[in-house]
N, C-alpha and C positions, 0 to 999 in steps of 0.2 A: 274092585275099587269101591271105596266108601265115600259117601257124600255127607257133609255136615250141613244141617239147616238150623236156623235160629229165628225165633219170632218173639216179639215183645207185646205186652198188653198194657195199655194206658189205664184202663179202669181199675185193674188190681196191681199195677206197677210191678209186673213180673216179666221174666224172660225165660223161655223154655227152648229146648233144642231137640234134635233128632239126628241120629246117624242112620243111614240106610244104604243098602246094597241090594243086589238081586235076590239074596237069600235071607235077609233079616232087616228089621227096623227096631231101633232102640230109642226110647224117649227119655229126656233128661230134664232135671230142674236143679235148683241150688243144693239139694240134698243127695242126689244120686248120680251126678256125672262122674266120669272117670278121673281118678286122681292117680297119676303115675308115680309120683314121689313127692318129697317136701317142696319141690319147685312149682308144683301145681296144687296149692292148698285148697281145701274145702273151706269156704267162708259163708256163713249164714246170710241168706238174702242175695247171694252173688253167684251167678252161673256164667261161665265164659268158656270159649274155645281158645286155647292158647295157640300160638303159631305152630305150624306143622313140624318144626324141628324138635319140639318136645314130644316124646319123653327121652329121646336118645341123645340130645345135645348137652343136657345138663344146664341149659340156659336158665338162670334164675330171675331174669329181668321182669317178666310179667307178674310172676308170683310175688316178687318183692314189692313191686309197685302197688299191687292190689292189697297185699297184707298191710303195708304201711299206711294206705289211704282208705282202708275199709270203713265204710259209713260216710265217707265224704268224697267219693269218686266223681269226677266231672269229665267232660270230653277233653278239657285241657290237660287233666291228669294223665289220661290215657295217651294223648298225643306225645 
């Protein structure tokens, strides 16, 4: 079982994450997180965990919202 963690930093306005399980830990930022396909795009300055259905569902919703609003994302945008 893998667990996803995420934490943000107000002083440097960043968000980082980690996946961990009994036998590994992997740290992520906006440059090195897992990109499954075009539905989970890499966007500079943006790191996110998409909902659990991706990569298998082909759901484009989150990737499309983030791509279309990159640089101007708000809580309302994500809602």
